[in-house]
Structures are given as structure tokens and as C-alpha cells.
C-alpha positions as CSV (number, residue, x, y, z in Angstrom):
1,M,-63.9,-58.2,-29.4
2,R,-64.7,-57.5,-25.8
3,Y,-61.4,-59.2,-24.8
4,L,-59.4,-56.9,-27.1
5,R,-61.0,-53.8,-25.7
6,L,-60.2,-54.9,-22.1
7,R,-56.6,-55.6,-23.1
8,L,-56.3,-52.2,-24.8
9,R,-57.6,-50.4,-21.7
10,S,-55.2,-52.3,-19.5
11,S,-52.2,-51.4,-21.7
12,I,-53.2,-47.7,-21.6
13,V,-53.5,-47.7,-17.8
14,V,-50.1,-49.4,-17.4
15,G,-48.5,-47.1,-19.9
16,L,-49.9,-44.0,-18.2
17,T,-48.8,-45.3,-14.8
18,I,-45.3,-45.9,-16.0
19,T,-45.1,-42.5,-17.7
20,T,-46.4,-40.8,-14.6
21,F,-43.9,-42.6,-12.4
22,F,-40.9,-41.6,-14.6
23,S,-42.2,-38.0,-14.9
24,L,-42.5,-37.6,-11.1
25,T,-39.1,-39.2,-10.5
26,T,-37.4,-36.9,-13.1
27,L,-39.2,-33.9,-11.6
28,Y,-38.0,-34.9,-8.1
29,I,-34.4,-35.3,-9.2
30,F,-34.5,-31.9,-11.0
31,L,-35.9,-30.1,-8.0
32,R,-33.5,-31.6,-5.6
33,S,-30.5,-30.7,-7.8
34,A,-31.7,-27.2,-8.2
35,N,-32.3,-26.9,-4.5
36,E,-28.8,-28.1,-3.7
37,L,-27.3,-25.6,-6.2
38,E,-29.3,-22.7,-4.7
39,R,-28.7,-23.7,-1.1
40,P,-25.2,-25.3,-0.6
41,I,-25.6,-25.1,3.2
42,H,-28.4,-27.4,4.3
43,F,-30.3,-26.9,7.5
44,I,-32.0,-29.7,9.3
45,K,-34.6,-29.0,12.0
46,G,-33.3,-25.5,12.6
47,K,-29.6,-26.6,13.1
48,P,-26.9,-25.1,10.9
49,G,-25.1,-27.2,8.4
50,L,-21.4,-28.1,8.6
51,A,-20.3,-25.2,6.3
52,E,-22.2,-22.6,8.3
53,V,-20.9,-24.0,11.6
54,S,-17.3,-23.9,10.2
55,R,-17.7,-20.3,9.1
56,Y,-19.2,-19.3,12.5
57,Q,-16.5,-21.1,14.4
58,S,-13.8,-19.4,12.2
59,L,-15.3,-15.9,12.9
60,R,-15.6,-16.6,16.6
61,K,-12.0,-17.9,16.7
62,K,-10.7,-14.8,14.9
63,S,-12.7,-12.5,17.3
64,N,-11.4,-14.4,20.3
65,R,-7.8,-14.1,19.1
66,I,-8.1,-10.3,18.5
67,H,-9.5,-10.0,22.1
68,E,-6.5,-12.1,23.3
69,L,-4.1,-9.7,21.5
70,Y,-5.8,-6.8,23.3
71,Q,-5.3,-8.5,26.7
72,L,-1.6,-9.2,25.9
73,V,-1.0,-5.6,24.8
74,R,-2.8,-4.1,27.9
75,E,-0.8,-6.3,30.2
76,N,2.6,-5.7,28.6
77,R,4.0,-2.3,28.2
78,I,7.4,-1.2,26.9
79,H,10.3,-1.8,29.3
80,Q,13.5,0.1,29.9
81,A,16.8,-1.0,28.3
82,K,20.4,-0.5,29.3
83,L,21.6,2.4,27.3
84,G,25.4,2.0,27.6
85,H,25.5,-1.6,26.4
86,L,23.1,-0.9,23.5
87,L,25.1,2.1,22.3
88,W,28.2,0.1,22.2
89,N,26.5,-2.6,20.1
90,L,25.1,0.0,17.7
91,K,28.5,1.4,16.9
92,K,29.5,-1.7,14.9
93,F,26.7,-0.9,12.5
94,H,28.1,2.6,12.1
95,K,31.6,1.4,11.6
96,G,32.5,1.4,7.9
97,A,29.1,2.6,6.9
98,L,29.0,4.2,3.6
99,Q,27.6,7.6,2.9
100,V,25.4,7.5,-0.2
101,N,23.4,10.1,-2.1
102,R,20.0,10.5,-0.6
103,N,18.5,12.3,-3.6
104,D,15.9,10.4,-5.5
105,T,17.3,8.8,-8.6
106,N,13.8,7.9,-9.7
107,T,11.7,10.6,-8.4
108,P,8.0,9.6,-8.3
109,M,5.5,11.7,-10.0
110,E,4.3,14.5,-7.7
111,T,0.6,14.4,-6.9
112,G,0.3,18.1,-6.4
113,D,-1.3,18.3,-3.0
114,S,2.1,18.6,-1.3
115,G,4.4,19.3,-4.2
116,D,5.1,23.0,-3.3
117,L,4.8,22.9,0.5
118,N,8.5,22.3,1.2
119,K,11.5,24.4,0.7
120,Q,13.5,21.2,-0.1
121,P,13.3,17.6,0.8
122,I,14.5,16.9,4.3
123,K,18.2,16.0,4.4
124,L,19.1,13.0,6.5
125,P,22.7,13.0,7.8
126,I,23.8,9.6,6.4
127,N,22.4,6.4,5.1
128,L,24.0,3.6,7.1
129,T,23.9,0.4,5.0
130,T,25.2,-3.0,5.7
131,T,24.8,-6.3,3.9
132,S,22.1,-8.6,5.1
133,T,24.8,-11.1,6.3
134,N,25.9,-8.6,9.0
135,F,22.5,-8.8,10.6
136,N,22.2,-12.1,12.4
137,Q,19.5,-12.7,14.9
138,H,21.5,-11.5,17.8
139,D,22.3,-8.2,16.0
140,K,18.6,-7.7,15.2
141,M,17.6,-8.2,18.8
142,Q,20.3,-5.7,20.0
143,L,19.1,-3.2,17.5
144,R,15.5,-3.7,18.5
145,Q,16.5,-3.2,22.1
146,F,18.3,0.0,21.2
147,I,15.2,1.4,19.3
148,L,13.0,0.5,22.3
149,H,15.3,2.4,24.6
150,V,15.7,5.6,22.4
151,L,12.0,5.8,22.0
152,T,11.5,5.4,25.8
153,K,14.1,8.2,26.3
154,W,12.4,10.3,23.7
155,K,9.1,9.9,25.5
156,I,10.6,11.0,28.8
157,E,12.2,14.1,27.2
158,H,9.0,15.2,25.4
159,Q,6.2,14.1,27.8
160,N,5.8,17.6,29.2
161,D,5.9,19.3,25.8
162,T,3.1,21.8,25.5
163,S,0.8,21.9,22.4
164,I,1.6,24.6,19.9
165,S,-0.7,25.8,17.1
166,L,0.0,27.4,13.8
167,A,-1.7,30.6,15.1
168,D,1.0,30.7,17.8
169,I,3.7,30.4,15.2
170,M,2.4,33.0,12.8
171,H,0.9,35.5,15.3
172,E,3.9,37.8,15.5
173,S,4.4,38.1,11.7
174,L,0.7,38.6,11.2
175,V,0.6,41.4,13.7
176,Q,3.4,43.2,11.8
177,D,2.4,42.5,8.2
178,N,-1.3,41.5,8.0
179,P,-3.1,42.4,11.3
180,E,-6.5,42.2,9.5
181,R,-6.0,38.4,9.1
182,L,-6.2,38.0,12.9
183,N,-10.0,38.6,12.7
184,T,-10.8,35.9,10.1
185,A,-12.3,32.4,10.2
186,W,-9.0,31.3,8.7
187,Y,-7.0,32.5,11.8
188,Q,-9.6,30.9,14.1
189,Q,-9.0,27.6,12.3
190,M,-5.2,28.0,12.6
191,K,-5.7,27.9,16.4
192,T,-6.9,24.3,16.1
193,V,-4.0,23.2,13.9
194,T,-1.4,21.9,16.3
195,N,1.7,19.7,16.3
196,S,-0.4,16.7,17.0
197,R,-3.4,17.2,14.8
198,V,-4.7,19.4,12.0
199,Y,-8.2,19.8,13.3
200,N,-10.3,19.3,16.5
201,P,-13.5,17.4,15.4
202,N,-15.3,18.6,18.5
203,S,-14.6,22.3,18.1
204,V,-16.9,25.1,16.9
205,E,-14.2,26.2,14.5
206,F,-14.2,22.8,12.8
207,R,-18.0,22.9,12.2
208,S,-17.8,26.5,11.0
209,L,-14.9,25.6,8.6
210,L,-16.8,22.7,7.0
211,N,-19.7,25.1,6.4
212,H,-17.4,27.6,4.7
213,L,-15.9,24.8,2.5
214,Q,-19.2,23.5,1.5
215,N,-21.2,26.7,1.0
216,G,-18.7,29.6,0.9
217,S,-18.9,31.8,-2.3
218,I,-15.9,31.4,-4.6
219,S,-14.1,34.6,-5.6
220,E,-11.3,33.0,-7.7
221,A,-10.5,29.6,-9.1
222,S,-6.9,28.8,-10.3
223,E,-4.9,25.7,-11.0
224,L,-2.5,24.1,-8.6
225,S,0.9,24.5,-10.3
226,Q,2.1,21.0,-9.7
227,G,0.7,17.6,-10.0
228,T,-0.2,14.8,-12.4
229,Q,-3.9,15.5,-12.5
230,I,-6.1,18.6,-12.5
231,K,-6.7,20.3,-9.1
232,L,-8.0,23.8,-8.4
233,I,-7.3,26.3,-5.7
234,L,-10.5,28.1,-4.6
235,Q,-10.4,31.4,-2.9
236,L,-13.2,31.4,-0.2
237,P,-14.5,34.1,2.2
238,D,-12.7,35.1,5.4
239,G,-9.2,34.3,4.2
240,L,-9.8,30.6,3.5
241,Q,-8.2,28.7,0.6
242,A,-9.3,25.3,-0.5
243,L,-8.1,22.5,-2.8
244,L,-10.8,21.2,-5.2
245,K,-10.5,17.7,-6.7
246,P,-13.4,17.3,-9.2
247,Y,-15.6,14.3,-9.9
248,R,-13.9,11.9,-12.4
249,V,-15.3,8.4,-12.0
250,P,-18.5,6.9,-10.4
251,R,-18.6,5.4,-6.8
252,N,-18.4,1.8,-8.0
253,Y,-15.3,2.4,-10.1
254,Q,-12.3,0.0,-9.5
255,T,-8.8,0.6,-10.7
256,L,-8.3,-1.3,-13.9
257,P,-6.3,-4.5,-13.3
258,D,-3.7,-3.7,-15.9
259,H,-3.1,-0.1,-14.7
260,F,-0.2,0.7,-12.4
261,Y,-0.7,2.7,-9.2
262,F,1.2,5.6,-10.7
263,S,-1.2,6.0,-13.6
264,D,-4.4,5.5,-11.6
265,I,-7.0,8.3,-11.8
266,E,-7.6,10.4,-8.6
267,R,-11.1,10.2,-7.1
268,H,-12.9,12.9,-5.2
269,H,-14.9,10.4,-3.3
270,A,-11.7,8.6,-2.2
271,E,-10.5,11.9,-0.6
272,I,-13.8,12.3,1.2
273,A,-13.9,8.7,2.5
274,A,-10.2,8.9,3.6
275,F,-10.9,12.1,5.6
276,H,-13.9,10.5,7.4
277,L,-11.8,7.3,8.1
278,D,-9.0,9.4,9.5
279,K,-11.5,11.1,11.8
280,V,-13.1,7.9,12.9
281,L,-9.6,6.4,13.6
282,G,-8.9,9.4,15.8
283,F,-5.7,10.4,13.9
284,N,-7.1,13.8,12.9
285,R,-4.2,14.2,10.5
286,V,-6.0,14.6,7.1
287,P,-6.8,18.4,6.6
288,P,-10.5,19.1,6.9
289,L,-12.4,18.2,3.8
290,I,-16.0,17.9,2.6
291,G,-17.9,17.1,-0.5
292,R,-19.5,19.9,-2.4
293,L,-21.9,20.3,-5.4
294,L,-20.7,23.1,-7.7
295,N,-21.9,25.0,-10.7
296,V,-19.2,24.7,-13.4
297,T,-20.1,27.9,-15.0
298,S,-20.8,30.3,-12.1
299,D,-18.5,28.8,-9.5
300,I,-15.5,27.9,-11.7
301,R,-15.5,29.3,-15.3
302,D,-16.8,32.8,-14.3
303,K,-14.2,32.9,-11.4
304,A,-11.3,31.3,-13.3
305,T,-7.9,32.8,-13.9
306,E,-7.1,33.5,-17.6
307,E,-5.0,30.4,-17.9
308,L,-7.7,28.1,-16.5
309,A,-10.5,29.8,-18.4
310,S,-8.7,29.1,-21.7
311,T,-9.3,25.4,-21.2
312,F,-13.1,25.5,-21.0
313,F,-15.3,24.2,-23.8
314,I,-18.8,22.9,-24.5
315,S,-18.9,19.2,-25.1
316,P,-21.0,17.5,-27.9
317,A,-23.5,16.6,-25.1
318,N,-23.9,20.3,-24.4
319,N,-22.1,20.1,-21.0
320,T,-19.6,22.7,-19.8
321,C,-16.2,21.2,-19.5
322,F,-12.5,22.1,-18.8
323,R,-9.3,20.2,-19.2
324,G,-6.7,22.2,-17.3
325,H,-3.0,21.7,-17.4
326,C,-1.3,18.6,-16.0
327,S,0.8,15.6,-17.0
328,Y,-2.0,13.1,-16.8
329,Y,-5.7,13.1,-17.9
330,C,-5.6,16.8,-18.9
331,D,-7.0,16.6,-22.5
332,T,-10.4,16.8,-24.1
333,S,-10.9,13.1,-23.8
334,H,-10.4,13.2,-20.0
335,A,-12.0,16.6,-19.4
336,V,-13.9,17.5,-16.3
337,C,-17.5,18.1,-17.2
338,G,-20.7,19.2,-15.5
339,K,-23.3,16.4,-15.6
340,P,-25.9,17.2,-16.5
341,G,-25.2,20.7,-17.8
342,N,-23.4,22.6,-15.0
343,R,-23.6,20.2,-12.0
344,L,-20.2,19.1,-10.7
345,E,-19.3,17.2,-7.5
346,G,-15.9,17.7,-5.9
347,S,-14.0,17.3,-2.7
348,V,-13.0,20.7,-1.1
349,Q,-10.2,20.6,1.3
350,L,-8.6,23.2,3.5
351,L,-5.3,24.4,2.2
352,L,-2.8,24.8,5.1
353,P,-0.3,27.7,5.0
354,R,2.8,27.1,2.9
355,P,6.3,28.6,2.7
356,P,7.3,31.2,3.5
357,E,4.6,31.5,6.1
358,V,5.2,28.0,7.5
359,D,8.1,25.6,6.8
360,W,7.4,22.0,5.8
361,Q,9.5,18.9,5.6
362,K,9.1,16.5,2.7
363,I,10.5,13.2,3.6
364,T,11.1,10.5,1.0
365,H,9.1,7.5,2.2
366,P,11.6,4.6,2.9
367,Y,9.0,2.2,1.6
368,R,8.0,4.2,-1.5
369,R,7.5,2.2,-4.7
370,S,9.8,2.2,-7.7
371,Y,7.3,4.0,-9.9
372,S,8.6,1.7,-12.7
373,A,6.7,-0.9,-14.7
374,V,9.8,-3.2,-14.8
375,R,11.7,-2.6,-11.6
376,K,11.0,-3.3,-7.9
377,A,12.1,-1.2,-5.0
378,E,14.7,-2.7,-2.7
379,W,12.3,-3.3,0.2
380,E,10.2,-5.5,-2.0
381,T,13.1,-8.1,-2.3
382,N,15.0,-7.6,1.0
383,E,13.2,-8.6,4.2
384,N,16.0,-7.1,6.3
385,Y,15.4,-3.7,4.7
386,C,14.0,-2.1,7.9
387,Y,17.1,-3.1,9.9
388,E,19.5,-2.0,7.2
389,H,17.9,1.3,6.2
390,V,15.3,2.5,8.7
391,M,16.2,1.4,12.2
392,I,19.8,2.6,12.0
393,D,18.8,5.9,10.5
394,E,18.9,8.5,13.3
395,D,16.0,10.4,11.8
396,Y,13.7,7.6,12.9
397,H,14.9,7.5,16.5
398,N,11.9,9.5,17.5
399,R,8.2,9.6,16.9
400,L,8.6,9.6,13.1
401,L,9.1,5.8,13.2
402,L,5.7,5.1,14.8
403,D,4.1,7.9,12.9
404,M,5.1,6.0,9.8
405,M,3.5,2.9,11.2
406,D,0.3,4.8,11.8
407,L,0.4,6.0,8.2
408,C,1.1,2.4,7.0
409,A,-2.1,1.2,8.9
410,F,-4.1,4.1,7.4
411,D,-2.9,3.4,3.9
412,F,-3.6,-0.3,4.2
413,L,-7.2,0.3,5.4
414,T,-7.8,2.7,2.4
415,G,-5.8,0.6,-0.1
416,N,-3.5,3.5,-1.0
417,L,-0.4,2.3,-3.0
418,D,0.7,5.9,-3.9
419,R,2.5,7.0,-0.7
420,H,5.9,8.2,-2.0
421,H,6.6,11.0,0.5
422,M,5.7,11.9,4.0
423,M,4.9,15.5,5.0
424,R,5.1,17.3,8.3
425,I,5.2,20.9,9.4
426,S,8.8,21.5,10.5
427,S,7.9,24.9,12.1
428,F,6.6,22.9,15.0
429,G,10.0,21.3,15.7
430,I,10.8,17.6,16.1
431,N,7.7,16.7,18.0
432,T,5.2,17.0,15.2
433,A,2.9,14.5,13.6
434,L,2.9,13.5,9.9
435,I,0.1,15.0,7.9
436,H,-1.8,12.5,5.8
437,L,-2.1,14.4,2.5
438,D,-3.0,13.2,-0.9
439,N,-5.5,10.3,-0.7
440,G,-7.1,10.5,-4.1
441,R,-5.8,7.1,-5.2
442,S,-7.1,5.3,-2.1
443,F,-10.2,3.1,-2.2
444,G,-9.2,1.9,-5.7
445,R,-10.2,-1.8,-5.3
446,Y,-12.5,-3.5,-2.9
447,D,-12.0,-7.1,-4.1
448,T,-8.3,-7.4,-3.3
449,D,-6.1,-6.4,-0.3
450,D,-2.6,-5.5,-1.2
451,L,-0.4,-6.8,1.6
452,S,2.7,-5.0,0.3
453,I,1.3,-1.9,1.9
454,L,1.9,-3.5,5.3
455,A,5.7,-3.9,4.6
456,P,6.8,-1.3,7.1
457,I,4.9,-3.1,9.9
458,R,5.8,-6.6,8.7
459,Q,9.5,-5.9,8.4
460,C,10.0,-3.5,11.4
461,C,7.4,-5.1,13.7
462,F,6.9,-1.9,15.7
463,F,3.5,-0.5,16.5
464,R,2.2,2.4,18.6
465,Y,0.3,1.4,21.8
466,S,-2.3,4.1,21.6
467,T,-3.1,3.3,18.0
468,F,-3.6,-0.4,18.8
469,M,-6.0,0.4,21.6
470,R,-8.1,2.7,19.4
471,L,-8.2,0.1,16.6
472,Y,-9.3,-2.6,19.0
473,N,-12.1,-0.3,20.4
474,L,-13.2,0.5,16.8
475,Y,-13.1,-3.2,16.0
476,Q,-15.4,-3.9,18.9
477,K,-17.9,-1.2,17.8
478,G,-17.7,-2.0,14.1
479,L,-15.3,0.2,12.1
480,S,-17.4,0.1,8.9
481,K,-20.5,1.0,10.8
482,L,-18.8,4.1,12.3
483,L,-17.4,5.1,9.0
484,S,-20.7,4.8,7.3
485,T,-22.4,6.8,10.0
486,S,-19.8,9.5,9.7
487,L,-20.3,9.7,6.0
488,N,-24.0,9.8,6.2
489,I,-24.1,12.5,8.9
490,G,-21.3,14.6,7.6
491,E,-21.9,14.6,3.8
492,N,-24.7,16.0,1.7
493,L,-23.5,14.1,-1.4
494,P,-25.1,10.7,-1.9
495,K,-23.5,7.5,-0.7
496,I,-19.7,8.1,-0.9
497,L,-18.6,4.5,-0.3
498,I,-20.5,1.5,-1.7
499,E,-21.1,-1.4,0.6
500,D,-18.2,-3.4,-1.0
501,Y,-15.7,-0.9,0.2
502,L,-17.1,-0.9,3.7
503,V,-16.8,-4.6,3.9
504,A,-13.2,-4.3,2.7
505,V,-12.4,-1.9,5.5
506,D,-13.5,-4.4,8.2
507,R,-11.7,-7.2,6.4
508,R,-8.5,-5.2,6.2
509,L,-8.7,-4.3,9.9
510,E,-8.7,-8.0,10.7
511,I,-5.7,-8.6,8.4
512,L,-3.9,-5.7,10.2
513,F,-4.5,-7.4,13.6
514,A,-3.2,-10.7,12.1
515,Q,0.0,-8.9,11.0
516,I,0.5,-7.6,14.5
517,D,-0.2,-11.0,15.9
518,S,2.5,-12.4,13.5
519,C,5.0,-9.9,15.0
520,F,4.1,-11.1,18.5
521,Q,4.9,-14.7,17.4
522,T,8.4,-13.6,16.2
523,Y,9.1,-11.2,19.1
524,T,7.6,-10.5,22.4
525,V,4.7,-8.0,22.9
526,K,7.1,-5.7,24.7
527,E,9.5,-5.7,21.8
528,V,6.7,-4.8,19.3
529,M,4.2,-2.5,21.1
530,I,5.6,0.9,22.1
531,D,4.0,3.5,24.3
532,D,5.7,6.7,23.3
533,G,3.2,9.0,25.0
534,I,1.5,10.0,21.7
535,E,-2.3,9.7,21.8
């Protein structure tokens, strides 16, 4: 009996020991597996793992290459070309060129911001087209040398041009017809709208204007007559007019994957962010704009024109709403509503003078999209498009070519696919910058970078020297940090851009540098980077 008890105890101890061993082994394996899943990068004694080292080296290598680009650009400036020889070579591209109809056969939908600013689209003299087989590598180099020369010549001819403002242009007519407008905040702001920029961020007038846009009492609210989506014109004190784009979607909204760019909804926070990015980039070509919190009833419905007032209603949630009149999203299911009750956010942007006070040019963007669900634009399938349609077009033998490259860089950083026209004030003459209007469809996605926006830079491989130097300086300082600071300081509305969009801006800047680097690999720095005297 005693032997049996001893044997039983021994069996129990052995069983418990074996069970404990297997339990501890299983627990160890489980914890190690979980730890590996949670921490794919393993650190040993404070030293980074291989994946972390690889990522760090990649970032360091990319940063070093961008610095190398900066050194190359600084050391190589545009050189002079031999005009006579280049003119003779250009003639063969003119010979037999066909004149074609420049009118849009598939006119993209107007976005409204610029739809009524022009008397008519700018007429270019002819469209010189050749088949791609006519452009061998030698011809391309000759044409590039010609472009370099005419832009150098243009710089020499215009380097002593004096800055002119809208106030200068309108002064005489105002004295005769509306002398009372000379003593308004509007006229003071017109003094800062010049042929090179639409605002001076350091001026007293600029700060005063933003205050008027954000806090000025509204005397009338009417609809902008053109456009695919609802926009209102607000009459403000002291002669100011402003364009209101109301809140439609939250900050974290992304364009639906199955939606085309031309049916995307416009976003007020995208307009605000684009303005601040334009200011940080030093372009100063987006008309001054600020976010504003409005009361739908007292600020809009009570001041609305009869036509706009007829579209107001009270929603089932007891919010005051209006639908307006437009071709997209102007129905009760897409109404603009105060939430809660009467509160409505919006972007409020200075409206610049329009015809007949000031003449504008509306230029069909050579890289506009087809605005078709089934058809592509020619530039999307023809890599020689810039040589065949842009570089031999005389209207681009001046600052317009590099202004378009600036706009291309701006649109890529903001992710704007909806750039079908380019606008500039023709009353200033030929030496006038493009104005970056209509950015409501920018900042649509932060998880993808649409490289097709870079097509003008990729195919033409020209870039403005001063823009490159500013971009490098912003890269060194941290573009997203500067943009975030500008938004935080300049806006009372809560966080305009979520962190994902700020990350995307930095990423896209690096991609832009990579595209310029690719051009340097194909051509020389002097054949890509152009100093045309424009800051």
C-alpha cells in the first residue's frame, strides 16, 4: 500500500512537471510571435535593425541628392544661344504647318470662379503641328536651344519693366466715373495687385483686407451666374466683393475612388489650404482668402437676392438650408445647411475686378484633361506633345511657358486635376503672371500622388530658376511645417488640413525634385533651368 502511494505521488509530480514545461514553452512561443508581429524592426543593444537602417539611409540619400541638385542649379545658369542659326532651324517646323481650329471641341465644365472674367478666350495665331516622326533628337535639341534663347532675349527686353498695379490702370476711369471709390479699402487693396502678384503678404492693406473678409458685415448675397457648383457673391463694406464657397464635406474627406475629377465636389477647406500654400511658396498668385464662420439666416438668407432666397428651406433636422442653382450638387439632397442650426463655415475670397473694368485672358490649358469618361487627351498618349504643340507655339515664347510650369508644380503639390484653363489680367500687358484661381478640387486625396499632373514638366523639361531655389529653401525648412504654421496663425477655423495631407505635401515635393532630376539626366542643367528674371 505504501509503495502504491509513493508511485502515485511520483506520477503526479512527473505529470505536473511535464505539463508546466509544455505550458511555459507554448507561452514563450506565443509571446515571441506576438512581439515579432508588433515590432517588425528589432533593436539589439540600442542599435537599429536592418530595416530601420535601410530606411534611414534611403532618406539620407534622397536628401543628399536634393542638395546636389541645388548645387548643380546654383552653379549652372542659362547660357546665350546663337539666334540666327536657331531661327533658320525653327523655320522647318513652320513650313507646311497646318492651321487648325483652336476652339474647344469638348469644352470642360466651367467652375465659376473665372467663368465670366474674360471677354473671350485668348486667340493664339496658329497651331503648328507636326507628326512625331519629324522630331528626331537633333530637332528637339535645336528647338530647346531656340526656346532658351527667346526666353533669354525676353528677359533682357523686360528686365527694366516697372511694376504696375490695378489701381494705376483704373485710376483715370475712376476719377471720371466713380471718384468716391478712390477712398475705399477696395481701392487701397487694388494698389497691391500688380502684374507679378495679387497681394503683398507683408502689407498693412493685406491684413486689413483679411479682416474685412472675415468680419465685414454682408449687405447682399447673390449667386455667381456660372459654375457647376453653388458659389455666392457677398457684398462687403468699403466697396469689397467676395466669393463664398460653403462647407460641403469634412476635413478628412477623400475623393471617391470611382469618381472622375470633373464630378468631384468642391471643398472650402481646399481653397483655404491652397491659398496658404501659395503664400508659403512665395507665388502670391491666389487671390486673398480666409475661412469664415457665418450665420446662414442673418448673413445669407436675410441678405439674399430674390432668386437665391427662393431656394432656402428648413431640413428635417431643423437646420436652415439652401440649394441654389448650378449644374452639379444643387438639389435638396446636396443642399448647403447650417450645422447645427445656423452655423456655416466657408471660404471667403476677394473678387478681383472683371470686364469691363479690367480685361482678362482665358487661355485653354494645353495640358487640360479630356473631361470624358472614355477618352484621353492627346498629351496623355504622346510624349512629344510639348515639342509638337507648346514649344513651337509663339504664345509660349515668353514668361507664360515658365508660369505654366509654376502652376504645374503648385497643382501637383495640392493634387489638383481640374486645371482646364489658365487666367491672367491682360490689361497689364504681356509681362503679367498667371493667377491661380479655382482650387476647390485640390487636396482631394492624400494616399495617392497623381503623376499625370507633372506632365508639362516631364515632357517639356523646363523649370524656373527662382522657383527651384525657393522650393529648395522650403524643403530645407520643412514645407509642411511652414504650411501648418501659416494655417494655425492665419485661420480661426479649426484644423484645415489633417496630418495626412501635410505628409502628402512633403512627399510630393520630393517627387517634384525627382522629376526635375530626371530632366537633368536627359538634358543638361543649363537646358532645363531658366533664369528669366521673374522672382
